[in-house]
C-alpha positions in Angstrom: -13.6 0.6 10.1 -16.2 0.9 7.4 -14.6 3.6 5.3 -15.1 1.8 2.0 -18.7 0.9 2.5 -21.0 3.2 0.5 -24.7 3.8 0.6 -25.3 1.3 -2.2 -23.8 -1.5 -0.2 -25.7 -0.5 2.9 -29.0 -0.5 0.9 -28.2 -4.0 -0.5 -27.5 -5.3 3.1 -30.8 -3.8 4.4 -32.8 -5.4 1.5 -31.0 -8.7 2.0 -31.7 -8.5 5.8 -35.4 -7.9 5.1 -35.6 -11.0 2.9 -33.6 -13.2 5.3 -34.8 -12.0 8.7 -38.1 -10.5 7.8 -39.4 -7.1 8.9 -40.3 -8.2 12.4 -36.8 -9.4 13.4 -34.7 -6.9 11.4 -34.8 -4.0 13.9 -33.7 -6.3 16.8 -30.9 -7.8 14.6 -29.7 -4.3 13.7 -29.7 -3.3 17.4 -27.7 -6.4 18.3 -25.2 -5.8 15.5 -24.7 -2.1 16.6 -24.3 -3.1 20.3 -21.8 -5.9 19.4 -19.7 -3.7 17.1 -19.6 -1.0 19.8 -18.5 -3.6 22.4 -15.8 -5.0 20.1 -14.5 -1.4 19.5 -14.4 -0.8 23.3 -12.5 -4.0 23.8 -9.9 -3.1 21.1 -9.5 0.4 22.6 -9.1 -1.0 26.1 -6.4 -3.5 24.8 -4.6 -0.8 23.0 -4.6 1.5 26.1 -3.4 -1.4 28.3 -0.5 -2.1 25.9 0.4 1.6 25.8 0.4 1.7 29.6 2.5 -1.5 29.9 5.0 -0.9 27.1 5.3 2.9 27.5 7.6 4.5 24.9 8.3 1.1 23.3 4.7 1.1 22.1 5.3 3.9 19.7 8.4 2.1 18.4 6.3 -1.0 17.8 3.6 1.1 16.1 5.8 2.7 13.5 6.5 -0.5 11.5 2.8 -1.3 11.6 1.9 2.1 10.2 4.4 1.5 7.4 2.7 -1.8 6.6 -0.6 -0.1 6.6 0.8 2.2 3.8 1.3 -0.9 1.6 -2.5 -1.2 1.5 -2.5 2.0 -0.7 0.2 0.7 -3.0 -0.8 1.0 -6.7 1.5 -1.1 -9.0 0.5 1.0 -12.1 1.6 4.2 -10.4 4.8 2.7 -9.2 5.7 1.4 -12.7 4.8 4.7 -14.3 6.8 6.7 -11.8 9.8 4.4 -12.2 9.7 4.3 -16.0 8.7 7.8 -17.0 9.7 10.2 -14.2 12.9 12.0 -14.8 13.5 12.5 -11.1 16.1 10.2 -9.7 15.4 8.0 -6.7 16.0 10.2 -3.6 17.3 7.2 -1.7 20.0 6.4 -4.3 23.5 7.8 -3.7 24.1 10.7 -6.1 27.4 11.2 -7.9 28.8 14.6 -8.7 27.5 14.5 -12.3 24.0 13.6 -11.1 23.9 10.0 -12.3 23.2 7.4 -9.6 23.9 4.4 -11.8 21.6 1.4 -12.2 20.0 0.5 -8.9 22.1 3.0 -7.1 25.4 1.3 -8.1 28.7 3.0 -8.0 28.8 3.9 -11.7 29.6 7.5 -12.2 28.4 7.9 -15.8 26.0 5.8 -17.8 27.7 3.3 -20.1 28.2 4.7 -23.6 26.8 2.6 -26.4 29.1 2.1 -29.4 28.0 4.0 -32.5 27.1 1.8 -35.5 28.0 2.8 -39.0 25.1 3.3 -41.5 23.9 -0.1 -42.6 25.9 -2.0 -40.0 23.9 -4.7 -38.2 23.9 -4.6 -34.4 25.7 -7.4 -32.6 23.5 -10.3 -31.5 24.0 -12.2 -28.3 23.0 -15.8 -29.1 22.7 -16.7 -25.4 20.2 -13.8 -24.8 17.8 -14.8 -27.7 
């Protein structure tokens, strides 16, 4: 639950608690917070166990998409762009053709389109609608 909270954040919370609550009320507030968080955790565990008992094997089927969504939390756009642009490995989900080229976005193209060669000094064609 508190995986991302470090010692620095805990220290700041304790100091803030000392200023807000005072030293005489801080221990009782910490005890209340611990008891309440423990009780909430027990309620959540009980609800999950009750769902598991009532749904049976369907509970695991319901849980799989939720675990996939939890994986999105670790999504890093920089890594995804770098992997897409600079990795030479093709997308494993894309259908592979015999020559190893999957085509753009897994399309049915068997070979990449060949760009026409320009003569030395020749200007490339310009698409006025694209500029």
